N, C-alpha and C positions, 0 to 999 in steps of 0.2 A: 713591299712584296705583293704580287698579284698572281692569281691563277686564272687563265682564260680558257673557256670551254667553247671551242669554235662553234659559230652559229649554223653555218651551212650544212655540216654533216648531221646536225640535229634535225634540221628540216627534211633532209633526205630520208631519215628514219621515220619521220611522221607520214610522209607520202608513200612510204613502202608498206604501210598498213592500210588495207582496204578501207577499214571503218574510219580511220583518222583522215584519210585522203577524202572521203565524202564529207566529213564534218567540216573540213577546211573550205568547202564551197557553200556552207550554210548560209552565209551572209548575202548570197545572191539568189539561191534556189530554195532555201527553206525558211527565210525570214518573211514574216507577214508585212506587206508594204502598204501602210496607210498614212494618216496624218499624225500618228502618235510616234514619239521617240521611245523605243524599246531597246535600241542597240546602237553602237557608234556608227553603223551604216546609215542610220537615219539622220545624222547630224549634218549641219550645213558644211562643215569642213570635209566631210566625206564626199558630199555632192560636188564641192568645188574641185577636189582632187580628180574625181571621175570625169568632170567637164574638161579640165585643163589637160589631163593625160589620159585621153580616150583609149589609146591602145593598151595602156595598163589596166584600164577597167574592164575591158572586153573579156579578159580571162578571169574567171572566178577563183582561180587557183593562185593568182597573184596575192601576196600577203601584206597586211599593214600591221606594224608592231607598235607596241607601247613599251617604253624604257622607264624603269623605276629603280631608284636607289636611295638609300638612307644609311646612316651609321648605326651601329648596335654594338653592345658590349657582350661578347660571347661568354663571359663568366658571371654575368648578372650582378656585378658590383660597380656602382658608379665611380668609385675611387680607383678602380684597376686601371693601370697605364696601358691600356691596349684597346684597338679600335678595329672593327671589321665592317667594310662596305660591301654588302652584296649588290650586284647589278643584275636586275631581272628583266627578261624580255617576254611580254605577253603577246599573243596573236589574237587581233581583233576580227578575224574572219570567222571564228568559232561562234557558237551560240552563246549568249551572255551568261548562261549558267555554268559554262565550261572555261571561259577566257581566263579566269584566275583560280582554276583548279590545280592542284599541285602537279598533275600529270602534264599539264600543258604550259606551266609556267617554267621557262627555261632559265636556269641560273647561268648567265652568260659569263660572269666574272665575279671573283671575291677578291677585294683588296684589303690586305691585313697589314698591320704595323702598329707602332707605338703612337703614331700621330694620325689625325684624320688627313685625307688627301687634300682638302680645301680646293682652291682653284687649280691645283695641280692634277686634278682628277683626269683632265685631258690626256695626261701622259699615259694613264692606264687604259682610257678608252680607246686608244689608237687601233688595236686590232679588231675590236668590234665595229668601229667606224669603217674600217678597211673592208670588213665583210659586207656592210651595208652599202657601200660604194660598189662592190662587186655585184650585188643584187640589183643595182640600178646604174645604167639603164640596160646593159647587155644581159644580165641574169646568168644563171647556171643551169646545167642540164640535170633533171631530176626525173625519176621513174614514177608515174602515178599508178599505183596498185588498183585504184578505183576504175579508171579508164583503160588500164593495162596498156599504157603506152608512155613513152618518154615526152617531156615537154620542157620548155625553157621557163624556169621559175624566176620571177622578179619580186622585189619587196621594197617597201619604203618605211621610214620611221614616221608613224602617224602623229604620236604625242609623247611627252614625257610626263612622269608622275613623281612629284617630290613634294616635301614640305618646304617652306620658305628658306630655311638655312641649306637644305640640300639643293634647292634650285639656285641659290647664289653660287655655290660650288660649281654647278654644271654650266651656268650661263655666264658666270664672271661678274654678276651685279654686285655693286658695293652695298654695304650696310649703312643706312643712315635714314635721313628724314623723308626720302623719295624712293624707298625700296620696295614699295608694292609692285609685283610684277605685271599687275594689270593696269593700275592707275598711273604708274611711273611719274611723269612731271606734275600730275594732278593729285598726288598722294597727300592726305592730310594726316598729320600725326600729332601727338601730344605726349610730352615727357612728364612721367610721374615721379616727383621727387622722393616720395616715401619708399616706392618699390624699385626706383632706379630702372625703370623700363620705358621703351617707347611703344605707344599703343596707336592703332589706327582709329580715326574718328570720322564723323560726319558720313555715316553709312546711309542716313536718310536721303542723301543726294541721288541715290539709285531709284528712289520711288517716283512715280508720276508726279507731275507738278501739282495736281489737285488732290494728292493723298492726304487724308486727315492727319497722319503722324507728322507731316512737315510743319503744321501749325502748332503742335503741341510742345510746350516748354517745360511745364513742371514734370512731366513724365520722363523727360530726357535730360538735357544739360542746361536747361533754362533759357534756351534760345530757339528761335524758329529756323528751320532749315530753308533757305532761299537759294542755295547754289544748284547749279546743273549738275547732272551726272558727269563723271570724267570722260574725257575724250577717248575715242579708240585709237590706240597706237598700233600701227601696222607692223609686220615683220620688216618692211622696207625702212621704216623710220628707226627701228633698233639697229638694223644693219648699218644705216648711215653713221651711227654713233660708234660702232665697234670696228668697222671695216679697216681702219688704219691702226688699230691696236695690235700689239704682238700677242702671240700665244704665250701661255704661262708655263710652258714646259720648263722643268729644271729649277724653278724658283721655290723657295722654302715656303711652306704653308704657314700662315699667320695665326692658325688656330691649332691648339693642342688640347689633349685631354686634361682636365682637371684644373687647367689655368688657360684663360683666353687672353691672347695679346692683341691689342688694339693696333690696327693699322691706321696711320694718320690720313692715308687717302680715303679710307672708308668713311671718316667722319666729315670730310669736305664735301658740302652738298653740290659743288660744281663738277666734281668727278663722280660719274655714274657707273663706269664699267672698269673692271681691273684687266680684262683680257678679251680677245676674240675666241669665242668658243669653238671648240673642235667640230661641234655640230654644224657650223656654217660651211664646212666643207661638202655637206650633202647637198647636191645640185638643186634639190627641190625645196 
């Protein structure tokens, strides 16, 4: 069961307020632009988007969103057989001290049921993705109370924010020895027999080659770190692996509350992805 709160009417209400419509321009007109990173607009990814989609960047009212989701227990008891997954949408055009304030964080969706959605979360994200596709590239007509004139509002999904299990649900990545969303094929893990857990190791690989920590043995795991940092895996590389996979719509999730069922595919190191995420439908 899921409740969807449409995104576009909420955005229209924000621009109907003169104060909020002015704040939504802050990333371009109010931000201090120097060599420091104080806001997502200072990031490399933001600059790449501005360079690649120049017409989108010209209007400061065009919005960039962050999508975040995770499971929670509404009754506060871990043994309760119920799961709720809120899906939140934040607006990164706002000042950093307002991006994640309650007033500006939009509850786009609430997914509720006896089981976690797992990789079937795409089935529930469909209306949100459709709204995001509407906002790109044609946009929607919105009245700007600050400029006192209508305009065409466009928007894009800038980033997603999840923990690693939630990221697996959204992206369809399998759980196993190579499941770090950053390192991918270069992931280094270690199985702890006593705690029965897989942990990530060899973090010193990210340090410069001349860093003193690389040569320390006694202070770490008894070995020197000689390996290079993991490679950078582009979105094109990931897409090449998932482009021929089917969507996961309608399949029963392999994860339930209170009892976790292991999927045989998830422990096979040769199988990296369970599905092609619905977010790949977004053209950018």
